[in-house]
Every structure is written in C-alpha cells, then in structure tokens.
Biotite code that builds the C-alpha atoms (Angstrom):
import biotite.structure as struc

atoms = struc.array([
    struc.Atom([0.000, 0.000, 0.000], chain_id="A", res_id=1, res_name="MET", atom_name="CA", element="C"),
    struc.Atom([1.400, 3.381, -1.020], chain_id="A", res_id=2, res_name="PHE", atom_name="CA", element="C"),
    struc.Atom([1.668, 6.176, 1.542], chain_id="A", res_id=3, res_name="GLU", atom_name="CA", element="C"),
    struc.Atom([0.747, 9.654, 0.280], chain_id="A", res_id=4, res_name="THR", atom_name="CA", element="C"),
    struc.Atom([1.493, 13.091, 1.735], chain_id="A", res_id=5, res_name="GLN", atom_name="CA", element="C"),
    struc.Atom([0.591, 16.527, 0.409], chain_id="A", res_id=6, res_name="VAL", atom_name="CA", element="C"),
    struc.Atom([2.754, 19.599, 1.086], chain_id="A", res_id=7, res_name="PHE", atom_name="CA", element="C"),
    struc.Atom([1.170, 22.966, 0.309], chain_id="A", res_id=8, res_name="TYR", atom_name="CA", element="C"),
    struc.Atom([1.497, 26.738, 0.702], chain_id="A", res_id=9, res_name="ASN", atom_name="CA", element="C"),
    struc.Atom([5.087, 27.127, -0.481], chain_id="A", res_id=10, res_name="PHE", atom_name="CA", element="C"),
    struc.Atom([7.063, 28.905, -3.177], chain_id="A", res_id=11, res_name="MET", atom_name="CA", element="C"),
    struc.Atom([8.803, 26.704, -5.734], chain_id="A", res_id=12, res_name="LEU", atom_name="CA", element="C"),
    struc.Atom([12.046, 27.209, -7.626], chain_id="A", res_id=13, res_name="PHE", atom_name="CA", element="C"),
    struc.Atom([12.366, 24.156, -9.857], chain_id="A", res_id=14, res_name="ASP", atom_name="CA", element="C"),
    struc.Atom([15.466, 25.114, -11.874], chain_id="A", res_id=15, res_name="GLY", atom_name="CA", element="C"),
    struc.Atom([13.430, 25.038, -15.099], chain_id="A", res_id=16, res_name="VAL", atom_name="CA", element="C"),
    struc.Atom([11.448, 28.251, -14.760], chain_id="A", res_id=17, res_name="ASN", atom_name="CA", element="C"),
    struc.Atom([13.474, 31.394, -14.123], chain_id="A", res_id=18, res_name="SER", atom_name="CA", element="C"),
    struc.Atom([10.914, 32.744, -11.664], chain_id="A", res_id=19, res_name="GLN", atom_name="CA", element="C"),
    struc.Atom([9.862, 31.451, -8.274], chain_id="A", res_id=20, res_name="VAL", atom_name="CA", element="C"),
    struc.Atom([6.319, 30.077, -8.468], chain_id="A", res_id=21, res_name="GLN", atom_name="CA", element="C"),
    struc.Atom([4.042, 31.043, -5.542], chain_id="A", res_id=22, res_name="PRO", atom_name="CA", element="C"),
    struc.Atom([1.229, 29.101, -3.881], chain_id="A", res_id=23, res_name="ASP", atom_name="CA", element="C"),
    struc.Atom([2.377, 25.626, -4.897], chain_id="A", res_id=24, res_name="CYS", atom_name="CA", element="C"),
    struc.Atom([1.662, 22.147, -3.631], chain_id="A", res_id=25, res_name="TRP", atom_name="CA", element="C"),
    struc.Atom([3.236, 18.766, -4.231], chain_id="A", res_id=26, res_name="LEU", atom_name="CA", element="C"),
    struc.Atom([2.100, 15.229, -3.628], chain_id="A", res_id=27, res_name="GLU", atom_name="CA", element="C"),
    struc.Atom([4.571, 12.616, -2.400], chain_id="A", res_id=28, res_name="VAL", atom_name="CA", element="C"),
    struc.Atom([3.686, 8.947, -2.856], chain_id="A", res_id=29, res_name="THR", atom_name="CA", element="C"),
    struc.Atom([5.859, 6.197, -1.401], chain_id="A", res_id=30, res_name="ASP", atom_name="CA", element="C"),
    struc.Atom([8.749, 8.621, -0.916], chain_id="A", res_id=31, res_name="GLY", atom_name="CA", element="C"),
    struc.Atom([8.697, 10.035, -4.459], chain_id="A", res_id=32, res_name="HIS", atom_name="CA", element="C"),
    struc.Atom([7.232, 13.271, -5.822], chain_id="A", res_id=33, res_name="ILE", atom_name="CA", element="C"),
    struc.Atom([4.165, 12.195, -7.788], chain_id="A", res_id=34, res_name="HIS", atom_name="CA", element="C"),
    struc.Atom([2.795, 15.528, -8.986], chain_id="A", res_id=35, res_name="ARG", atom_name="CA", element="C"),
    struc.Atom([3.109, 19.288, -8.453], chain_id="A", res_id=36, res_name="ILE", atom_name="CA", element="C"),
    struc.Atom([0.496, 21.984, -8.933], chain_id="A", res_id=37, res_name="GLY", atom_name="CA", element="C"),
    struc.Atom([-0.458, 25.591, -8.314], chain_id="A", res_id=38, res_name="THR", atom_name="CA", element="C"),
    struc.Atom([-4.211, 25.104, -8.155], chain_id="A", res_id=39, res_name="ASP", atom_name="CA", element="C"),
    struc.Atom([-5.915, 24.133, -4.858], chain_id="A", res_id=40, res_name="PRO", atom_name="CA", element="C"),
    struc.Atom([-4.144, 21.084, -3.394], chain_id="A", res_id=41, res_name="PRO", atom_name="CA", element="C"),
    struc.Atom([-5.828, 17.678, -3.476], chain_id="A", res_id=42, res_name="PRO", atom_name="CA", element="C"),
    struc.Atom([-7.556, 16.543, -0.285], chain_id="A", res_id=43, res_name="PRO", atom_name="CA", element="C"),
    struc.Atom([-5.360, 14.490, 2.019], chain_id="A", res_id=44, res_name="SER", atom_name="CA", element="C"),
    struc.Atom([-5.385, 13.215, 5.587], chain_id="A", res_id=45, res_name="ASP", atom_name="CA", element="C"),
    struc.Atom([-1.657, 13.951, 5.667], chain_id="A", res_id=46, res_name="ARG", atom_name="CA", element="C"),
    struc.Atom([-1.423, 17.561, 4.465], chain_id="A", res_id=47, res_name="ALA", atom_name="CA", element="C"),
    struc.Atom([1.467, 19.718, 5.710], chain_id="A", res_id=48, res_name="ILE", atom_name="CA", element="C"),
    struc.Atom([1.435, 23.521, 5.485], chain_id="A", res_id=49, res_name="ASP", atom_name="CA", element="C"),
    struc.Atom([4.968, 24.752, 4.664], chain_id="A", res_id=50, res_name="LEU", atom_name="CA", element="C"),
    struc.Atom([4.176, 28.332, 5.666], chain_id="A", res_id=51, res_name="GLY", atom_name="CA", element="C"),
    struc.Atom([5.301, 29.961, 2.404], chain_id="A", res_id=52, res_name="ARG", atom_name="CA", element="C"),
    struc.Atom([8.800, 28.535, 2.631], chain_id="A", res_id=53, res_name="ARG", atom_name="CA", element="C"),
    struc.Atom([10.786, 28.080, -0.591], chain_id="A", res_id=54, res_name="THR", atom_name="CA", element="C"),
    struc.Atom([11.217, 24.571, -2.008], chain_id="A", res_id=55, res_name="VAL", atom_name="CA", element="C"),
    struc.Atom([14.091, 23.793, -4.386], chain_id="A", res_id=56, res_name="ILE", atom_name="CA", element="C"),
    struc.Atom([15.375, 20.567, -5.991], chain_id="A", res_id=57, res_name="PRO", atom_name="CA", element="C"),
    struc.Atom([17.793, 18.530, -3.914], chain_id="A", res_id=58, res_name="GLY", atom_name="CA", element="C"),
    struc.Atom([21.394, 19.725, -4.162], chain_id="A", res_id=59, res_name="LEU", atom_name="CA", element="C"),
    struc.Atom([24.235, 17.607, -5.566], chain_id="A", res_id=60, res_name="ILE", atom_name="CA", element="C"),
    struc.Atom([27.613, 17.588, -3.807], chain_id="A", res_id=61, res_name="ASP", atom_name="CA", element="C"),
    struc.Atom([30.180, 16.236, -6.258], chain_id="A", res_id=62, res_name="ALA", atom_name="CA", element="C"),
    struc.Atom([33.096, 15.932, -3.792], chain_id="A", res_id=63, res_name="HIS", atom_name="CA", element="C"),
    struc.Atom([32.289, 14.137, -0.547], chain_id="A", res_id=64, res_name="VAL", atom_name="CA", element="C"),
    struc.Atom([34.336, 11.958, 1.819], chain_id="A", res_id=65, res_name="HIS", atom_name="CA", element="C"),
    struc.Atom([31.591, 10.026, 3.597], chain_id="A", res_id=66, res_name="LEU", atom_name="CA", element="C"),
    struc.Atom([33.969, 7.823, 5.577], chain_id="A", res_id=67, res_name="MET", atom_name="CA", element="C"),
    struc.Atom([36.260, 10.634, 6.750], chain_id="A", res_id=68, res_name="SER", atom_name="CA", element="C"),
    struc.Atom([36.480, 10.752, 10.534], chain_id="A", res_id=69, res_name="LEU", atom_name="CA", element="C"),
    struc.Atom([39.072, 13.529, 10.747], chain_id="A", res_id=70, res_name="PHE", atom_name="CA", element="C"),
    struc.Atom([40.977, 11.369, 13.216], chain_id="A", res_id=71, res_name="ALA", atom_name="CA", element="C"),
    struc.Atom([44.799, 11.622, 13.404], chain_id="A", res_id=72, res_name="PRO", atom_name="CA", element="C"),
    struc.Atom([45.056, 7.831, 13.695], chain_id="A", res_id=73, res_name="GLU", atom_name="CA", element="C"),
    struc.Atom([42.920, 4.704, 13.562], chain_id="A", res_id=74, res_name="ILE", atom_name="CA", element="C"),
    struc.Atom([42.577, 3.228, 17.053], chain_id="A", res_id=75, res_name="ASN", atom_name="CA", element="C"),
    struc.Atom([40.000, 1.234, 19.021], chain_id="A", res_id=76, res_name="LEU", atom_name="CA", element="C"),
    struc.Atom([38.050, 4.324, 20.095], chain_id="A", res_id=77, res_name="ALA", atom_name="CA", element="C"),
    struc.Atom([37.810, 5.535, 16.492], chain_id="A", res_id=78, res_name="VAL", atom_name="CA", element="C"),
    struc.Atom([36.707, 2.103, 15.280], chain_id="A", res_id=79, res_name="ILE", atom_name="CA", element="C"),
    struc.Atom([33.987, 1.941, 17.955], chain_id="A", res_id=80, res_name="ARG", atom_name="CA", element="C"),
    struc.Atom([32.589, 5.305, 16.844], chain_id="A", res_id=81, res_name="SER", atom_name="CA", element="C"),
    struc.Atom([32.961, 4.584, 13.130], chain_id="A", res_id=82, res_name="PHE", atom_name="CA", element="C"),
    struc.Atom([29.424, 3.605, 12.144], chain_id="A", res_id=83, res_name="HIS", atom_name="CA", element="C"),
    struc.Atom([27.887, 6.294, 14.356], chain_id="A", res_id=84, res_name="ARG", atom_name="CA", element="C"),
    struc.Atom([29.977, 8.964, 12.620], chain_id="A", res_id=85, res_name="GLN", atom_name="CA", element="C"),
    struc.Atom([29.159, 7.595, 9.159], chain_id="A", res_id=86, res_name="ILE", atom_name="CA", element="C"),
    struc.Atom([25.432, 7.786, 9.923], chain_id="A", res_id=87, res_name="ARG", atom_name="CA", element="C"),
    struc.Atom([25.912, 11.352, 11.155], chain_id="A", res_id=88, res_name="LEU", atom_name="CA", element="C"),
    struc.Atom([27.757, 12.251, 7.929], chain_id="A", res_id=89, res_name="ASN", atom_name="CA", element="C"),
    struc.Atom([24.873, 10.836, 5.868], chain_id="A", res_id=90, res_name="LEU", atom_name="CA", element="C"),
    struc.Atom([22.196, 12.613, 7.901], chain_id="A", res_id=91, res_name="ALA", atom_name="CA", element="C"),
    struc.Atom([24.063, 15.933, 7.737], chain_id="A", res_id=92, res_name="ASN", atom_name="CA", element="C"),
    struc.Atom([23.894, 15.787, 3.939], chain_id="A", res_id=93, res_name="CYS", atom_name="CA", element="C"),
    struc.Atom([20.090, 15.710, 4.074], chain_id="A", res_id=94, res_name="ILE", atom_name="CA", element="C"),
    struc.Atom([19.973, 18.424, 6.749], chain_id="A", res_id=95, res_name="ARG", atom_name="CA", element="C"),
    struc.Atom([21.973, 20.618, 4.362], chain_id="A", res_id=96, res_name="SER", atom_name="CA", element="C"),
    struc.Atom([19.608, 19.975, 1.440], chain_id="A", res_id=97, res_name="GLY", atom_name="CA", element="C"),
    struc.Atom([22.000, 17.606, -0.347], chain_id="A", res_id=98, res_name="VAL", atom_name="CA", element="C"),
    struc.Atom([20.125, 14.613, -1.775], chain_id="A", res_id=99, res_name="THR", atom_name="CA", element="C"),
    struc.Atom([22.851, 13.223, -4.072], chain_id="A", res_id=100, res_name="THR", atom_name="CA", element="C"),
    struc.Atom([26.561, 12.900, -3.313], chain_id="A", res_id=101, res_name="VAL", atom_name="CA", element="C"),
    struc.Atom([29.525, 11.728, -5.346], chain_id="A", res_id=102, res_name="ARG", atom_name="CA", element="C"),
    struc.Atom([31.767, 9.939, -2.878], chain_id="A", res_id=103, res_name="ASP", atom_name="CA", element="C"),
    struc.Atom([35.407, 10.394, -3.860], chain_id="A", res_id=104, res_name="VAL", atom_name="CA", element="C"),
    struc.Atom([37.005, 7.402, -2.182], chain_id="A", res_id=105, res_name="GLY", atom_name="CA", element="C"),
    struc.Atom([35.791, 4.723, 0.192], chain_id="A", res_id=106, res_name="CYS", atom_name="CA", element="C"),
    struc.Atom([36.206, 1.017, 0.808], chain_id="A", res_id=107, res_name="THR", atom_name="CA", element="C"),
    struc.Atom([33.843, -1.048, -1.398], chain_id="A", res_id=108, res_name="PRO", atom_name="CA", element="C"),
    struc.Atom([32.296, -2.918, 1.518], chain_id="A", res_id=109, res_name="GLY", atom_name="CA", element="C"),
    struc.Atom([31.581, 0.221, 3.511], chain_id="A", res_id=110, res_name="LEU", atom_name="CA", element="C"),
    struc.Atom([30.023, 2.140, 0.619], chain_id="A", res_id=111, res_name="ILE", atom_name="CA", element="C"),
    struc.Atom([27.706, -0.815, -0.084], chain_id="A", res_id=112, res_name="ARG", atom_name="CA", element="C"),
    struc.Atom([26.798, -0.837, 3.607], chain_id="A", res_id=113, res_name="ARG", atom_name="CA", element="C"),
    struc.Atom([25.926, 2.882, 3.455], chain_id="A", res_id=114, res_name="MET", atom_name="CA", element="C"),
    struc.Atom([23.729, 2.396, 0.394], chain_id="A", res_id=115, res_name="LYS", atom_name="CA", element="C"),
    struc.Atom([21.959, -0.509, 2.105], chain_id="A", res_id=116, res_name="ARG", atom_name="CA", element="C"),
    struc.Atom([21.324, 1.566, 5.253], chain_id="A", res_id=117, res_name="TRP", atom_name="CA", element="C"),
    struc.Atom([19.722, 4.352, 3.214], chain_id="A", res_id=118, res_name="VAL", atom_name="CA", element="C"),
    struc.Atom([17.697, 2.039, 0.961], chain_id="A", res_id=119, res_name="LYS", atom_name="CA", element="C"),
    struc.Atom([16.256, 0.088, 3.897], chain_id="A", res_id=120, res_name="LYS", atom_name="CA", element="C"),
    struc.Atom([15.532, 3.231, 5.898], chain_id="A", res_id=121, res_name="GLY", atom_name="CA", element="C"),
    struc.Atom([17.977, 2.358, 8.678], chain_id="A", res_id=122, res_name="LYS", atom_name="CA", element="C"),
    struc.Atom([19.429, 5.840, 8.395], chain_id="A", res_id=123, res_name="THR", atom_name="CA", element="C"),
    struc.Atom([18.572, 9.074, 6.627], chain_id="A", res_id=124, res_name="VAL", atom_name="CA", element="C"),
    struc.Atom([20.924, 9.772, 3.754], chain_id="A", res_id=125, res_name="GLY", atom_name="CA", element="C"),
    struc.Atom([21.388, 10.890, 0.148], chain_id="A", res_id=126, res_name="PRO", atom_name="CA", element="C"),
    struc.Atom([21.698, 8.903, -3.057], chain_id="A", res_id=127, res_name="ARG", atom_name="CA", element="C"),
    struc.Atom([25.366, 7.878, -3.299], chain_id="A", res_id=128, res_name="ILE", atom_name="CA", element="C"),
    struc.Atom([27.341, 7.781, -6.551], chain_id="A", res_id=129, res_name="VAL", atom_name="CA", element="C"),
    struc.Atom([30.544, 5.936, -5.681], chain_id="A", res_id=130, res_name="CYS", atom_name="CA", element="C"),
    struc.Atom([34.011, 5.204, -7.016], chain_id="A", res_id=131, res_name="ALA", atom_name="CA", element="C"),
    struc.Atom([34.892, 2.670, -4.300], chain_id="A", res_id=132, res_name="ASN", atom_name="CA", element="C"),
    struc.Atom([38.685, 2.566, -3.761], chain_id="A", res_id=133, res_name="SER", atom_name="CA", element="C"),
    struc.Atom([41.057, 5.000, -5.456], chain_id="A", res_id=134, res_name="LEU", atom_name="CA", element="C"),
    struc.Atom([43.397, 3.362, -7.988], chain_id="A", res_id=135, res_name="ILE", atom_name="CA", element="C"),
    struc.Atom([46.904, 4.806, -7.740], chain_id="A", res_id=136, res_name="VAL", atom_name="CA", element="C"),
    struc.Atom([50.574, 3.787, -8.025], chain_id="A", res_id=137, res_name="PRO", atom_name="CA", element="C"),
    struc.Atom([52.496, 2.541, -4.972], chain_id="A", res_id=138, res_name="PRO", atom_name="CA", element="C"),
    struc.Atom([53.541, 5.446, -2.707], chain_id="A", res_id=139, res_name="GLU", atom_name="CA", element="C"),
    struc.Atom([51.405, 7.868, -4.727], chain_id="A", res_id=140, res_name="ALA", atom_name="CA", element="C"),
    struc.Atom([48.869, 10.296, -3.364], chain_id="A", res_id=141, res_name="MET", atom_name="CA", element="C"),
    struc.Atom([47.073, 9.979, -1.049], chain_id="A", res_id=142, res_name="PRO", atom_name="CA", element="C"),
    struc.Atom([50.294, 9.166, 0.810], chain_id="A", res_id=143, res_name="GLU", atom_name="CA", element="C"),
    struc.Atom([48.592, 9.529, 4.199], chain_id="A", res_id=144, res_name="HIS", atom_name="CA", element="C"),
    struc.Atom([46.174, 6.646, 3.490], chain_id="A", res_id=145, res_name="VAL", atom_name="CA", element="C"),
    struc.Atom([47.689, 3.448, 4.924], chain_id="A", res_id=146, res_name="PRO", atom_name="CA", element="C"),
    struc.Atom([47.362, -0.086, 3.618], chain_id="A", res_id=147, res_name="THR", atom_name="CA", element="C"),
    struc.Atom([45.024, -1.623, 6.175], chain_id="A", res_id=148, res_name="PHE", atom_name="CA", element="C"),
    struc.Atom([45.974, -4.916, 7.868], chain_id="A", res_id=149, res_name="PRO", atom_name="CA", element="C"),
    struc.Atom([43.619, -7.860, 7.389], chain_id="A", res_id=150, res_name="LEU", atom_name="CA", element="C"),
    struc.Atom([41.393, -7.379, 10.508], chain_id="A", res_id=151, res_name="PRO", atom_name="CA", element="C"),
    struc.Atom([40.769, -3.709, 9.721], chain_id="A", res_id=152, res_name="LEU", atom_name="CA", element="C"),
    struc.Atom([40.370, -4.471, 6.016], chain_id="A", res_id=153, res_name="ARG", atom_name="CA", element="C"),
    struc.Atom([37.643, -6.995, 6.852], chain_id="A", res_id=154, res_name="LEU", atom_name="CA", element="C"),
    struc.Atom([35.902, -4.491, 9.139], chain_id="A", res_id=155, res_name="PHE", atom_name="CA", element="C"),
    struc.Atom([36.058, -1.666, 6.582], chain_id="A", res_id=156, res_name="LEU", atom_name="CA", element="C"),
    struc.Atom([35.343, -3.831, 3.549], chain_id="A", res_id=157, res_name="GLY", atom_name="CA", element="C"),
    struc.Atom([38.574, -3.283, 1.639], chain_id="A", res_id=158, res_name="GLY", atom_name="CA", element="C"),
    struc.Atom([41.164, -0.577, 1.093], chain_id="A", res_id=159, res_name="GLN", atom_name="CA", element="C"),
    struc.Atom([40.636, 3.149, 0.562], chain_id="A", res_id=160, res_name="VAL", atom_name="CA", element="C"),
    struc.Atom([43.427, 3.133, -2.037], chain_id="A", res_id=161, res_name="ALA", atom_name="CA", element="C"),
    struc.Atom([44.256, 0.196, -4.307], chain_id="A", res_id=162, res_name="GLU", atom_name="CA", element="C"),
    struc.Atom([47.854, 0.307, -5.573], chain_id="A", res_id=163, res_name="ARG", atom_name="CA", element="C"),
    struc.Atom([48.867, -0.804, -9.081], chain_id="A", res_id=164, res_name="ALA", atom_name="CA", element="C"),
    struc.Atom([52.157, -0.541, -10.962], chain_id="A", res_id=165, res_name="SER", atom_name="CA", element="C"),
    struc.Atom([51.520, -2.120, -14.400], chain_id="A", res_id=166, res_name="THR", atom_name="CA", element="C"),
    struc.Atom([48.815, -1.629, -17.067], chain_id="A", res_id=167, res_name="PRO", atom_name="CA", element="C"),
    struc.Atom([47.461, -5.140, -16.437], chain_id="A", res_id=168, res_name="ASP", atom_name="CA", element="C"),
    struc.Atom([47.231, -4.468, -12.704], chain_id="A", res_id=169, res_name="GLN", atom_name="CA", element="C"),
    struc.Atom([45.430, -1.197, -13.405], chain_id="A", res_id=170, res_name="VAL", atom_name="CA", element="C"),
    struc.Atom([42.911, -2.932, -15.672], chain_id="A", res_id=171, res_name="ARG", atom_name="CA", element="C"),
    struc.Atom([42.271, -5.636, -13.080], chain_id="A", res_id=172, res_name="ASN", atom_name="CA", element="C"),
    struc.Atom([41.746, -3.039, -10.339], chain_id="A", res_id=173, res_name="LYS", atom_name="CA", element="C"),
    struc.Atom([39.300, -1.046, -12.489], chain_id="A", res_id=174, res_name="VAL", atom_name="CA", element="C"),
    struc.Atom([37.326, -4.156, -13.408], chain_id="A", res_id=175, res_name="ARG", atom_name="CA", element="C"),
    struc.Atom([37.155, -5.217, -9.774], chain_id="A", res_id=176, res_name="ARG", atom_name="CA", element="C"),
    struc.Atom([35.889, -1.800, -8.640], chain_id="A", res_id=177, res_name="MET", atom_name="CA", element="C"),
    struc.Atom([33.223, -1.839, -11.368], chain_id="A", res_id=178, res_name="VAL", atom_name="CA", element="C"),
    struc.Atom([32.197, -5.380, -10.394], chain_id="A", res_id=179, res_name="ALA", atom_name="CA", element="C"),
    struc.Atom([31.812, -4.139, -6.809], chain_id="A", res_id=180, res_name="LEU", atom_name="CA", element="C"),
    struc.Atom([29.472, -1.352, -7.905], chain_id="A", res_id=181, res_name="GLY", atom_name="CA", element="C"),
    struc.Atom([31.708, 1.602, -8.823], chain_id="A", res_id=182, res_name="ALA", atom_name="CA", element="C"),
    struc.Atom([29.883, 4.139, -10.988], chain_id="A", res_id=183, res_name="GLU", atom_name="CA", element="C"),
    struc.Atom([33.048, 6.084, -11.796], chain_id="A", res_id=184, res_name="TRP", atom_name="CA", element="C"),
    struc.Atom([36.783, 5.603, -11.222], chain_id="A", res_id=185, res_name="ILE", atom_name="CA", element="C"),
    struc.Atom([39.044, 7.878, -9.209], chain_id="A", res_id=186, res_name="LYS", atom_name="CA", element="C"),
    struc.Atom([42.801, 8.221, -9.482], chain_id="A", res_id=187, res_name="THR", atom_name="CA", element="C"),
    struc.Atom([45.301, 10.945, -8.649], chain_id="A", res_id=188, res_name="THR", atom_name="CA", element="C"),
    struc.Atom([47.691, 12.401, -11.184], chain_id="A", res_id=189, res_name="HIS", atom_name="CA", element="C"),
    struc.Atom([49.820, 14.975, -9.432], chain_id="A", res_id=190, res_name="THR", atom_name="CA", element="C"),
    struc.Atom([53.507, 14.881, -8.608], chain_id="A", res_id=191, res_name="ASP", atom_name="CA", element="C"),
    struc.Atom([53.152, 17.385, -5.759], chain_id="A", res_id=192, res_name="LYS", atom_name="CA", element="C"),
    struc.Atom([52.960, 16.048, -2.225], chain_id="A", res_id=193, res_name="SER", atom_name="CA", element="C"),
    struc.Atom([50.453, 17.261, 0.356], chain_id="A", res_id=194, res_name="LEU", atom_name="CA", element="C"),
    struc.Atom([53.200, 17.170, 2.965], chain_id="A", res_id=195, res_name="TRP", atom_name="CA", element="C"),
    struc.Atom([56.001, 19.719, 3.268], chain_id="A", res_id=196, res_name="MET", atom_name="CA", element="C"),
    struc.Atom([58.622, 17.212, 4.398], chain_id="A", res_id=197, res_name="ASN", atom_name="CA", element="C"),
    struc.Atom([57.999, 14.501, 1.787], chain_id="A", res_id=198, res_name="ARG", atom_name="CA", element="C"),
    struc.Atom([59.467, 14.011, -1.652], chain_id="A", res_id=199, res_name="SER", atom_name="CA", element="C"),
    struc.Atom([57.164, 14.358, -4.618], chain_id="A", res_id=200, res_name="ASP", atom_name="CA", element="C"),
    struc.Atom([55.024, 11.209, -5.058], chain_id="A", res_id=201, res_name="PRO", atom_name="CA", element="C"),
    struc.Atom([55.015, 9.081, -8.235], chain_id="A", res_id=202, res_name="PRO", atom_name="CA", element="C"),
    struc.Atom([52.245, 9.134, -10.841], chain_id="A", res_id=203, res_name="VAL", atom_name="CA", element="C"),
    struc.Atom([51.038, 6.577, -13.373], chain_id="A", res_id=204, res_name="PHE", atom_name="CA", element="C"),
    struc.Atom([53.107, 6.423, -16.551], chain_id="A", res_id=205, res_name="ASP", atom_name="CA", element="C"),
    struc.Atom([51.306, 6.913, -19.875], chain_id="A", res_id=206, res_name="ASP", atom_name="CA", element="C"),
    struc.Atom([50.681, 3.189, -20.392], chain_id="A", res_id=207, res_name="ALA", atom_name="CA", element="C"),
    struc.Atom([49.038, 2.757, -16.976], chain_id="A", res_id=208, res_name="CYS", atom_name="CA", element="C"),
    struc.Atom([47.006, 5.935, -17.312], chain_id="A", res_id=209, res_name="PHE", atom_name="CA", element="C"),
    struc.Atom([45.799, 4.939, -20.785], chain_id="A", res_id=210, res_name="GLU", atom_name="CA", element="C"),
    struc.Atom([44.803, 1.499, -19.454], chain_id="A", res_id=211, res_name="ALA", atom_name="CA", element="C"),
    struc.Atom([42.751, 3.124, -16.694], chain_id="A", res_id=212, res_name="LEU", atom_name="CA", element="C"),
    struc.Atom([40.978, 5.471, -19.120], chain_id="A", res_id=213, res_name="VAL", atom_name="CA", element="C"),
    struc.Atom([40.442, 2.702, -21.672], chain_id="A", res_id=214, res_name="ASP", atom_name="CA", element="C"),
    struc.Atom([38.662, 0.491, -19.153], chain_id="A", res_id=215, res_name="GLU", atom_name="CA", element="C"),
])
C-alpha cells in the first residue's frame, strides 16, 4: 500500500522556470514526488502547510568523503565510533539539502553498507554515486592513506586506495571496482605532495594511465 502526503502553501524554484512560483503544492507517494500543482491542493489526511517557505530541488555535492572521521590515527576508540559517525555524515547531507553525493574514495564494503542503510531506511541519507577505492601507483597520493591490515580491512570492507604498478594491474583493479558497484573511477595524477617534508610522489606512466581510461 502506497503512503501519500501533500505539502502545500510554499514557493517553488524548480530550476526550469526562471521565476519562483508562488502558492504551490506537491504530492509525495511512497517517498517520491508524484505531482506538483499551483491550483488548490488535493484533499489528504496527511497535508502539511509549509508556511510559504521556498522549495528547491535537492542539491548535488560532487566531492564528498563520507567515511572521513578527521581522526589523526585509527585506534579502538575511532573504530567503535565509526558507524555512528558515518550515519551522522549521511544525515548531515540531508539536513543541508544535499540529496545526491559523489563519494570520492571509500572502501567497497563500507560504501555498499551505506547504500543498504539508506535504501532500507535504517538511516537518513542521500543517493550515493561511488568510485569505491582509489586506484593509484604505490607510494602515490594519497600518501597519508595506509594499507590496512587484514582485521581492519575486513571491518572496513577493503582498502581506501588500491595500488597498481603495471597496465594489467590497473585494468584488473578497475574491473574489480566496477564489479563491486563503482559508478566512476578515481585516481590521482599529481607529482606534488600534500606534505612539506615529503618528496614528490610518483604518478602513473602513460601506459598505466591509458589502461585506466580505456577500461
């Protein structure tokens, strides 16, 4: 059975018309906008007056680190708070009006877990467009991302950065990320380090970079 709500008495900027449209209503059925109008709203037992607020389409944030904890190191306390912080990151997107995010680097297992939480209603969150793990050369940016040991890798569902040094390795990494649900592929291609006291990091040679793009 579909659940229907009607929201009314708001101004609408839909990104199609250049002007804000006054006195609008919209009908939401089963979590999706079903129809929008400016005439009197349809009758509903679940009608919500928005008090002439302005409604806009959901925002898209194209550079998001959903799994970032801003912790100087990974320790037991950080691990214990990990899922709570991830849920908070997801909810804060919605609170800010962001309904779609492009995550720019996360372990494959964790990003699938996030999508499952949102889909099943276990947490409030945006639609996630993911790259899964970054694909970069050994010792390349992001230099500060460690290679996780097996217990942490199992908990997090993989590595944040997958390292490859030959075209065949690059192709295999890309194919694996796609098989795990990646909707785009992220790499880094800069020879400048983020850290003042480190030498410049390596980048993919032309053959590796062409293999990544070709896949």
